[in-house]
TINU-303659 format. One record per residue (C-alpha): x, y, z; residue number from 0; chain; residue in one letter. Coordinates in Angstrom, 2 decimals, padded with zeros to 5 digits. Last residue first. Layout:
{{X,Y,Z},NUM,"A","A"},
...
***
This chain:
{{025.78,015.08,-007.43},410,"A","A"},
{{022.83,013.39,-006.32},409,"A","P"},
{{022.31,013.48,-002.83},408,"A","P"},
{{023.51,010.80,000.01},407,"A","P"},
{{020.92,007.96,000.59},406,"A","A"},
{{019.59,008.78,003.68},405,"A","R"},
{{016.10,010.04,003.50},404,"A","E"},
{{015.85,007.66,000.43},403,"A","A"},
{{016.67,004.11,002.85},402,"A","E"},
{{013.69,006.47,005.18},401,"A","K"},
{{011.63,005.69,002.75},400,"A","Q"},
{{012.18,002.88,001.41},399,"A","E"},
{{012.33,001.27,004.66},398,"A","R"},
{{008.41,002.84,005.23},397,"A","L"},
{{007.45,001.76,002.43},396,"A","L"},
{{008.44,-001.65,003.58},395,"A","G"},
{{006.22,-001.24,006.60},394,"A","L"},
{{002.98,-000.03,005.24},393,"A","V"},
{{003.16,-002.89,002.57},392,"A","A"},
{{003.64,-005.27,005.71},391,"A","R"},
{{001.16,-003.57,008.07},390,"A","I"},
{{-001.57,-004.09,004.75},389,"A","C"},
{{-001.21,-007.93,004.21},388,"A","L"},
{{-001.79,-008.27,007.89},387,"A","G"},
{{-004.60,-006.37,007.31},386,"A","G"},
{{-006.52,-008.44,004.58},385,"A","G"},
{{-004.93,-011.24,006.33},384,"A","L"},
{{-006.78,-010.60,009.97},383,"A","F"},
{{-009.70,-009.48,007.97},382,"A","V"},
{{-010.05,-013.23,006.67},381,"A","V"},
{{-009.01,-015.33,009.39},380,"A","V"},
{{-011.99,-013.58,011.51},379,"A","G"},
{{-014.10,-013.47,009.14},378,"A","A"},
{{-014.18,-017.56,008.26},377,"A","A"},
{{-013.76,-017.93,012.40},376,"A","H"},
{{-016.39,-015.80,013.02},375,"A","F"},
{{-019.01,-017.57,010.93},374,"A","V"},
{{-017.87,-020.16,012.24},373,"A","G"},
{{-019.12,-020.18,015.56},372,"A","S"},
{{-022.11,-019.21,014.62},371,"A","A"},
{{-022.74,-022.31,012.52},370,"A","T"},
{{-021.50,-022.39,008.55},369,"A","L"},
{{-023.91,-023.06,006.52},368,"A","A"},
{{-027.03,-021.87,008.54},367,"A","I"},
{{-024.37,-019.15,010.04},366,"A","G"},
{{-023.94,-017.65,006.66},365,"A","A"},
{{-026.75,-016.61,005.82},364,"A","A"},
{{-026.96,-014.46,009.12},363,"A","G"},
{{-024.08,-013.43,007.96},362,"A","Y"},
{{-025.21,-012.14,004.54},361,"A","A"},
{{-027.53,-010.37,006.03},360,"A","M"},
{{-026.30,-008.82,008.44},359,"A","P"},
{{-023.13,-008.26,005.96},358,"A","M"},
{{-025.63,-006.44,003.55},357,"A","A"},
{{-027.85,-003.33,004.98},356,"A","I"},
{{-024.10,-001.96,007.81},355,"A","G"},
{{-022.61,-002.54,004.44},354,"A","S"},
{{-024.50,-000.33,002.56},353,"A","G"},
{{-024.49,001.66,005.24},352,"A","N"},
{{-020.35,001.93,005.44},351,"A","F"},
{{-020.25,001.79,001.75},350,"A","M"},
{{-022.75,004.94,000.90},349,"A","M"},
{{-021.07,006.11,004.29},348,"A","M"},
{{-017.75,006.64,002.39},347,"A","R"},
{{-018.96,007.72,-000.74},346,"A","L"},
{{-020.21,010.94,001.14},345,"A","A"},
{{-016.54,011.45,002.61},344,"A","M"},
{{-014.43,011.30,-000.48},343,"A","A"},
{{-016.90,013.17,-001.98},342,"A","D"},
{{-017.61,016.08,000.77},341,"A","V"},
{{-013.42,016.23,001.13},340,"A","Q"},
{{-013.34,015.95,-003.35},339,"A","R"},
{{-012.09,020.40,-003.38},338,"A","H"},
{{-010.00,019.50,-000.31},337,"A","E"},
{{-007.96,016.80,-002.63},336,"A","P"},
{{-008.10,013.20,-001.39},335,"A","A"},
{{-005.59,011.68,000.68},334,"A","V"},
{{-005.20,013.12,003.49},333,"A","K"},
{{-008.82,014.22,004.86},332,"A","H"},
{{-009.59,010.71,004.21},331,"A","I"},
{{-006.86,010.38,006.22},330,"A","L"},
{{-008.07,011.58,009.31},329,"A","I"},
{{-011.47,010.43,008.63},328,"A","M"},
{{-010.02,006.32,008.62},327,"A","V"},
{{-008.32,006.97,011.98},326,"A","L"},
{{-011.26,008.64,013.88},325,"A","P"},
{{-013.29,005.15,012.30},324,"A","Q"},
{{-010.73,003.07,013.34},323,"A","V"},
{{-010.00,004.24,017.00},322,"A","A"},
{{-013.76,002.55,017.93},321,"A","G"},
{{-012.87,-001.10,016.37},320,"A","L"},
{{-009.43,-001.10,018.01},319,"A","L"},
{{-011.29,000.09,021.79},318,"A","A"},
{{-014.36,-001.61,020.83},317,"A","G"},
{{-012.71,-005.49,020.01},316,"A","L"},
{{-010.92,-004.97,023.10},315,"A","A"},
{{-013.80,-004.24,025.68},314,"A","F"},
{{-015.65,-007.45,023.36},313,"A","S"},
{{-012.29,-009.76,023.89},312,"A","C"},
{{-012.95,-008.42,028.09},311,"A","A"},
{{-016.47,-009.02,027.90},310,"A","M"},
{{-016.09,-012.82,026.52},309,"A","M"},
{{-013.41,-013.55,029.13},308,"A","S"},
{{-015.66,-012.24,031.57},307,"A","P"},
{{-019.04,-014.41,029.76},306,"A","L"},
{{-016.88,-017.60,030.22},305,"A","S"},
{{-017.02,-019.93,027.50},304,"A","E"},
{{-014.33,-017.59,024.71},303,"A","L"},
{{-013.28,-020.03,021.82},302,"A","F"},
{{-016.22,-018.65,019.67},301,"A","P"},
{{-013.72,-015.37,020.36},300,"A","Y"},
{{-010.74,-016.47,018.97},299,"A","L"},
{{-011.33,-015.95,015.22},298,"A","A"},
{{-012.35,-012.06,016.15},297,"A","L"},
{{-009.70,-011.80,017.96},296,"A","L"},
{{-007.69,-012.51,015.66},295,"A","A"},
{{-009.98,-010.44,013.26},294,"A","G"},
{{-009.56,-007.47,015.48},293,"A","S"},
{{-005.95,-007.37,015.37},292,"A","L"},
{{-004.70,-006.92,011.61},291,"A","T"},
{{-007.80,-004.42,011.81},290,"A","V"},
{{-005.94,-002.31,014.75},289,"A","A"},
{{-002.18,-002.99,013.22},288,"A","I"},
{{-003.48,-001.79,009.66},287,"A","A"},
{{-005.06,002.73,010.84},286,"A","L"},
{{-002.10,002.22,013.46},285,"A","V"},
{{-000.02,001.56,009.92},284,"A","L"},
{{-001.54,003.96,007.98},283,"A","W"},
{{-001.58,006.95,010.29},282,"A","D"},
{{001.95,006.59,011.52},281,"A","P"},
{{003.28,006.35,014.30},280,"A","A"},
{{003.76,008.41,017.57},279,"A","R"},
{{000.99,011.87,017.04},278,"A","S"},
{{-001.34,008.95,016.33},277,"A","A"},
{{-001.78,006.93,019.86},276,"A","I"},
{{-002.15,011.13,021.44},275,"A","A"},
{{-004.88,011.62,018.82},274,"A","P"},
{{-006.30,008.42,018.59},273,"A","V"},
{{-007.02,008.50,022.95},272,"A","A"},
{{-010.19,009.88,022.81},271,"A","L"},
{{-011.43,007.41,020.63},270,"A","R"},
{{-010.62,004.28,022.31},269,"A","S"},
{{-012.66,005.50,025.26},268,"A","L"},
{{-015.49,005.57,023.21},267,"A","T"},
{{-015.22,002.52,021.68},266,"A","A"},
{{-014.46,000.79,025.03},265,"A","A"},
{{-017.55,001.94,026.68},264,"A","L"},
{{-019.17,000.26,022.97},263,"A","A"},
{{-017.85,-003.13,023.24},262,"A","F"},
{{-018.48,-003.32,027.23},261,"A","A"},
{{-022.07,-002.34,026.68},260,"A","G"},
{{-022.62,-005.17,024.08},259,"A","M"},
{{-021.56,-007.25,025.97},258,"A","L"},
{{-023.56,-005.73,029.43},257,"A","M"},
{{-026.23,-006.28,026.91},256,"A","G"},
{{-025.92,-009.99,026.60},255,"A","I"},
{{-025.96,-010.38,030.66},254,"A","S"},
{{-029.23,-009.08,030.57},253,"A","S"},
{{-029.98,-011.47,027.82},252,"A","A"},
{{-029.17,-014.07,029.29},251,"A","S"},
{{-025.85,-015.88,028.15},250,"A","I"},
{{-026.96,-020.03,027.33},249,"A","G"},
{{-024.91,-020.92,025.35},248,"A","R"},
{{-027.01,-020.29,021.40},247,"A","E"},
{{-027.49,-016.72,023.19},246,"A","H"},
{{-023.84,-015.70,023.73},245,"A","A"},
{{-023.36,-016.86,020.35},244,"A","I"},
{{-026.48,-014.99,018.79},243,"A","V"},
{{-025.66,-012.34,020.84},242,"A","P"},
{{-022.76,-011.84,019.33},241,"A","V"},
{{-023.79,-012.49,016.05},240,"A","M"},
{{-025.01,-008.91,014.68},239,"A","F"},
{{-023.66,-006.41,016.90},238,"A","G"},
{{-019.75,-008.13,016.30},237,"A","H"},
{{-020.66,-009.15,012.74},236,"A","L"},
{{-020.74,-005.78,012.18},235,"A","D"},
{{-018.46,-004.04,013.96},234,"A","W"},
{{-015.68,-006.84,012.12},233,"A","C"},
{{-017.34,-006.31,008.46},232,"A","A"},
{{-017.54,-002.41,009.09},231,"A","S"},
{{-013.61,-002.42,010.48},230,"A","M"},
{{-013.11,-004.33,006.79},229,"A","L"},
{{-015.01,-002.44,004.78},228,"A","W"},
{{-012.49,000.58,006.18},227,"A","N"},
{{-009.32,-000.74,004.57},226,"A","L"},
{{-011.29,-001.30,001.57},225,"A","V"},
{{-011.27,002.35,001.99},224,"A","M"},
{{-008.12,003.31,002.67},223,"A","L"},
{{-006.71,001.23,-000.44},222,"A","Q"},
{{-009.26,003.09,-002.59},221,"A","R"},
{{-008.31,005.74,-001.37},220,"A","F"},
{{-004.21,005.57,-001.79},219,"A","H"},
{{-004.44,004.58,-004.96},218,"A","P"},
{{-006.67,006.96,-006.47},217,"A","L"},
{{-008.79,005.68,-009.24},216,"A","R"},
{{-011.95,004.78,-006.71},215,"A","L"},
{{-012.30,008.70,-006.12},214,"A","L"},
{{-014.16,008.36,-009.28},213,"A","S"},
{{-016.66,007.82,-007.00},212,"A","W"},
{{-017.87,010.21,-006.19},211,"A","P"},
{{-018.62,011.86,-009.64},210,"A","A"},
{{-016.71,014.58,-011.15},209,"A","S"},
{{-017.31,017.90,-011.07},208,"A","P"},
{{-017.05,019.67,-014.01},207,"A","A"},
{{-013.35,021.70,-014.29},206,"A","Q"},
{{-013.74,024.49,-012.89},205,"A","T"},
{{-011.58,023.89,-009.75},204,"A","P"},
{{-013.30,024.53,-006.03},203,"A","A"},
{{-012.38,027.85,-005.00},202,"A","P"},
{{-011.79,026.88,-000.95},201,"A","A"},
{{-015.39,027.73,000.99},200,"A","M"},
{{-015.35,029.95,003.52},199,"A","P"},
{{-015.57,029.35,006.87},198,"A","I"},
{{-019.24,029.56,008.49},197,"A","E"},
{{-018.69,030.63,012.52},196,"A","R"},
{{-021.53,028.51,014.71},195,"A","A"},
{{-023.49,030.29,017.39},194,"A","L"},
{{-027.02,029.83,015.07},193,"A","R"},
{{-025.65,025.86,014.23},192,"A","A"},
{{-025.18,025.04,017.95},191,"A","A"},
{{-028.70,026.54,018.70},190,"A","V"},
{{-030.31,024.16,015.56},189,"A","L"},
{{-028.16,021.14,016.69},188,"A","S"},
{{-029.43,021.38,020.02},187,"A","G"},
{{-033.00,020.81,018.39},186,"A","L"},
{{-032.19,017.38,017.85},185,"A","P"},
{{-033.04,016.57,021.93},184,"A","L"},
{{-036.93,017.88,021.88},183,"A","L"},
{{-038.09,014.93,019.34},182,"A","G"},
{{-036.70,012.45,022.14},181,"A","L"},
{{-038.70,014.44,024.61},180,"A","A"},
{{-042.01,013.69,022.12},179,"A","M"},
{{-040.89,009.95,020.97},178,"A","F"},
{{-041.13,009.09,025.02},177,"A","A"},
{{-044.15,010.89,026.31},176,"A","A"},
{{-046.17,008.81,022.63},175,"A","Q"},
{{-044.67,005.69,023.41},174,"A","Y"},
{{-046.33,005.95,027.76},173,"A","G"},
{{-045.47,007.10,030.13},172,"A","A"},
{{-043.01,004.62,033.20},171,"A","N"},
{{-041.38,002.07,030.92},170,"A","D"},
{{-041.67,004.28,027.08},169,"A","I"},
{{-040.33,006.70,029.06},168,"A","L"},
{{-037.27,004.92,030.97},167,"A","A"},
{{-036.33,003.38,027.81},166,"A","G"},
{{-035.99,005.78,025.46},165,"A","A"},
{{-034.46,008.28,028.07},164,"A","L"},
{{-031.81,005.16,028.74},163,"A","L"},
{{-032.46,003.91,024.59},162,"A","P"},
{{-030.39,008.03,023.58},161,"A","G"},
{{-028.18,008.58,026.18},160,"A","I"},
{{-025.77,004.64,026.39},159,"A","F"},
{{-026.35,004.80,021.64},158,"A","T"},
{{-025.20,008.72,022.66},157,"A","S"},
{{-022.00,008.06,023.90},156,"A","A"},
{{-021.11,006.06,020.63},155,"A","T"},
{{-022.38,008.46,018.40},154,"A","P"},
{{-020.69,011.44,019.58},153,"A","A"},
{{-017.29,010.03,020.44},152,"A","I"},
{{-016.58,009.69,016.34},151,"A","S"},
{{-016.85,014.08,016.85},150,"A","V"},
{{-013.49,014.14,019.50},149,"A","W"},
{{-011.69,011.87,017.11},148,"A","S"},
{{-011.97,014.78,014.89},147,"A","L"},
{{-011.30,017.04,016.42},146,"A","G"},
{{-008.10,015.93,018.04},145,"A","R"},
{{-006.92,014.20,014.67},144,"A","R"},
{{-007.24,017.88,012.61},143,"A","L"},
{{-006.14,019.70,015.59},142,"A","E"},
{{-002.73,017.92,015.57},141,"A","A"},
{{-002.82,017.51,011.33},140,"A","D"},
{{-002.42,021.26,012.11},139,"A","S"},
{{-005.11,024.69,011.71},138,"A","A"},
{{-007.78,022.69,011.44},137,"A","A"},
{{-011.41,024.55,010.43},136,"A","A"},
{{-011.42,023.27,007.10},135,"A","R"},
{{-011.18,019.34,008.19},134,"A","G"},
{{-013.87,019.98,011.41},133,"A","V"},
{{-016.26,021.84,009.81},132,"A","H"},
{{-015.79,018.61,006.66},131,"A","R"},
{{-015.98,016.14,009.49},130,"A","Q"},
{{-019.29,018.62,010.81},129,"A","L"},
{{-020.98,018.08,007.49},128,"A","T"},
{{-020.65,015.08,006.76},127,"A","I"},
{{-022.27,013.87,010.47},126,"A","L"},
{{-024.91,015.79,009.80},125,"A","S"},
{{-025.95,014.31,006.74},124,"A","L"},
{{-025.89,011.61,007.80},123,"A","G"},
{{-027.53,011.86,010.83},122,"A","I"},
{{-030.36,013.60,009.59},121,"A","A"},
{{-030.86,011.51,006.78},120,"A","G"},
{{-031.78,008.76,009.04},119,"A","G"},
{{-033.31,010.62,011.36},118,"A","C"},
{{-036.30,011.85,008.94},117,"A","C"},
{{-036.03,008.43,007.06},116,"A","L"},
{{-037.31,006.82,010.54},115,"A","A"},
{{-039.56,008.98,010.84},114,"A","G"},
{{-041.42,008.51,007.76},113,"A","L"},
{{-040.99,005.29,009.13},112,"A","G"},
{{-042.77,005.33,012.14},111,"A","L"},
{{-045.62,007.30,010.39},110,"A","A"},
{{-047.17,004.78,007.91},109,"A","P"},
{{-046.17,001.88,010.84},108,"A","L"},
{{-048.55,003.97,013.10},107,"A","A"},
{{-048.08,005.92,016.11},106,"A","P"},
{{-050.26,009.21,015.00},105,"A","W"},
{{-048.96,011.98,016.88},104,"A","A"},
{{-045.57,010.76,018.40},103,"A","A"},
{{-044.42,009.34,015.35},102,"A","A"},
{{-045.27,013.33,013.71},101,"A","L"},
{{-042.96,014.73,016.27},100,"A","G"},
{{-039.98,011.76,015.46},99,"A","I"},
{{-039.74,012.92,011.57},98,"A","G"},
{{-040.55,016.87,012.70},97,"A","S"},
{{-037.49,016.61,015.08},96,"A","A"},
{{-035.93,014.99,012.93},95,"A","A"},
{{-035.43,016.75,009.78},94,"A","S"},
{{-035.86,020.63,012.23},93,"A","V"},
{{-032.49,018.61,013.82},92,"A","G"},
{{-030.79,017.95,010.30},91,"A","C"},
{{-032.32,020.91,008.43},90,"A","L"},
{{-029.99,024.09,010.74},89,"A","T"},
{{-027.79,021.70,010.56},88,"A","L"},
{{-027.51,022.26,007.30},87,"A","C"},
{{-027.80,025.96,006.43},86,"A","F"},
{{-024.99,026.85,009.14},85,"A","K"},
{{-022.36,024.32,008.11},84,"A","L"},
{{-022.63,025.84,004.28},83,"A","G"},
{{-025.55,026.09,001.72},82,"A","R"},
{{-023.03,025.47,-001.86},81,"A","D"},
{{-020.49,022.64,-000.61},80,"A","N"},
{{-021.93,021.19,002.19},79,"A","V"},
{{-025.96,020.86,000.76},78,"A","L"},
{{-024.03,019.95,-002.00},77,"A","R"},
{{-022.45,016.50,-001.14},76,"A","R"},
{{-025.41,015.79,001.03},75,"A","A"},
{{-027.52,015.19,-001.93},74,"A","P"},
{{-025.09,012.32,-002.89},73,"A","L"},
{{-025.02,010.96,000.81},72,"A","A"},
{{-028.93,011.33,001.41},71,"A","I"},
{{-029.82,008.09,-000.11},70,"A","A"},
{{-026.85,006.03,001.75},69,"A","I"},
{{-027.79,007.43,004.69},68,"A","Q"},
{{-031.78,006.80,004.22},67,"A","A"},
{{-031.16,003.64,003.89},66,"A","A"},
{{-029.62,003.20,007.05},65,"A","A"},
{{-032.49,004.58,009.20},64,"A","F"},
{{-035.25,002.84,006.54},63,"A","M"},
{{-033.34,-000.96,007.35},62,"A","A"},
{{-034.45,-000.62,010.59},61,"A","M"},
{{-038.46,-000.66,009.53},60,"A","L"},
{{-037.83,-002.81,007.18},59,"A","V"},
{{-036.59,-005.35,009.26},58,"A","G"},
{{-039.81,-004.61,011.98},57,"A","I"},
{{-042.43,-005.55,009.38},56,"A","S"},
{{-040.98,-008.64,008.17},55,"A","A"},
{{-040.22,-009.25,011.51},54,"A","T"},
{{-044.35,-008.91,012.62},53,"A","G"},
{{-046.10,-006.40,013.52},52,"A","Y"},
{{-048.73,-006.24,015.82},51,"A","G"},
{{-049.49,-002.37,017.48},50,"A","L"},
{{-046.90,-003.72,020.53},49,"A","S"},
{{-045.16,-005.32,018.25},48,"A","L"},
{{-043.65,-001.76,016.30},47,"A","A"},
{{-043.75,000.79,019.50},46,"A","L"},
{{-041.13,-001.45,020.13},45,"A","L"},
{{-039.56,-001.73,016.83},44,"A","P"},
{{-039.33,002.34,016.84},43,"A","T"},
{{-038.20,002.25,020.57},42,"A","A"},
{{-034.50,001.14,019.98},41,"A","M"},
{{-033.78,002.81,016.45},40,"A","R"},
{{-036.01,006.21,017.56},39,"A","M"},
{{-033.54,006.34,021.26},38,"A","G"},
{{-030.23,005.63,019.03},37,"A","S"},
{{-031.44,008.62,016.33},36,"A","F"},
{{-032.60,011.43,019.23},35,"A","A"},
{{-029.52,010.14,020.97},34,"A","S"},
{{-027.65,011.29,017.92},33,"A","H"},
{{-029.83,014.79,017.19},32,"A","L"},
{{-028.13,015.34,020.71},31,"A","G"},
{{-024.94,013.48,020.76},30,"A","I"},
{{-024.56,016.44,017.34},29,"A","H"},
{{-026.02,019.56,019.40},28,"A","G"},
{{-022.94,019.02,022.40},27,"A","L"},
{{-020.68,017.93,019.33},26,"A","I"},
{{-020.98,021.64,017.32},25,"A","L"},
{{-021.13,022.98,021.17},24,"A","R"},
{{-018.11,021.53,021.72},23,"A","F"},
{{-016.49,022.64,018.48},22,"A","L"},
{{-017.46,025.95,019.21},21,"A","E"},
{{-015.36,026.28,022.24},20,"A","L"},
{{-012.72,024.62,020.87},19,"A","S"},
{{-012.22,024.36,017.03},18,"A","P"},
{{-010.22,027.24,014.94},17,"A","R"},
{{-012.64,029.62,013.91},16,"A","A"},
{{-011.91,032.22,015.80},15,"A","G"},
{{-009.32,033.76,013.05},14,"A","A"},
{{-009.68,032.78,009.56},13,"A","E"},
{{-008.14,029.69,008.42},12,"A","P"},
{{-004.69,028.55,009.54},11,"A","T"},
{{-003.22,027.08,006.01},10,"A","A"},
{{-001.95,023.50,007.00},9,"A","R"},
{{001.35,022.60,005.80},8,"A","E"},
{{001.90,020.43,003.31},7,"A","P"},
{{000.73,016.56,002.97},6,"A","T"},
{{003.22,014.23,003.15},5,"A","P"},
{{002.89,011.52,000.25},4,"A","D"},
{{000.11,008.93,000.40},3,"A","P"},
{{001.85,005.54,001.90},2,"A","L"},
{{001.49,003.02,-001.07},1,"A","P"},
{{-000.05,-000.03,-000.05},0,"A","M"},
***
């Protein structure tokens, strides 16, 4: 895997644009938005079940959350570039609040479907908008790493807040109260958008815009997407198959929840450590090692019988995979041309959410033929070998770079 050429020193943006208090407000707004999304994802299937709908209808509802993010990815490129931060975040807040409010006012399957589409689309647009803003506001690679790491914490932190709030309100006040409370959370995006400072867009080349997938012609970006897909496969496998294998072993639902919680907690903590880790080692190398070790842990998982050992493995997997996502975003800002970075984010979102729909179906089909343990072994070997090849290539390129630096200059 060729390493990208060293990126030039980032130019300092306009005064006051560096991510600090403003970034903190934007992240809080995104946590509110993502908490509403997470709570909606938990409450939607529960309400559908209480209304008498079957698993097929629930599967379609859950797929809508990811499908909306795929659908919004291409329009998001133009919205972010043409309309800017304030407009996009305001649109996200209004869209999510309206969709959840509709479900609160009309608790029926069509309203739940529209709410899922509104929330999924709002999350997709908000992520691309914030990642692009942080990339343009960062004055150095250190600020870029720190900003993207903090932005990536919002989804994992929201995994606790949204379902906890929704569950407590459903049990004590009913579904309508839960949806009404969740509908207030996205309003934080409106406040953050109002207080944010727009950064003028850099002029784009005069040639006609290219399709996002033309970025796959760039070797560095193509290789980055392969590593991103390996990470997505690991993430989807853990979320889909760990409950299956735990249920096969007679582990209780509360203990399965602890396994998933350990994974989410570790993913949150590891994202805080990414700036420190990435400043001490090449980003490509850290990313490849994290993916490779994740593959090894997946292959090891079926051999673990006790709950403590499974929880330790889930925590380790969460720590590795949690660090991968901000590293991918950091490298996107390095390998994609500045005027195509929104395209790169949109393409990554399409691939990530497409994997989120396709991989659980593939794992479910494979589980019939291979058993749950066999799926872990097969996926772990594939991910381990893919990451290992990347490590070997990166180490080779680093050695070549060092030898080139030591060589005497030509006469």
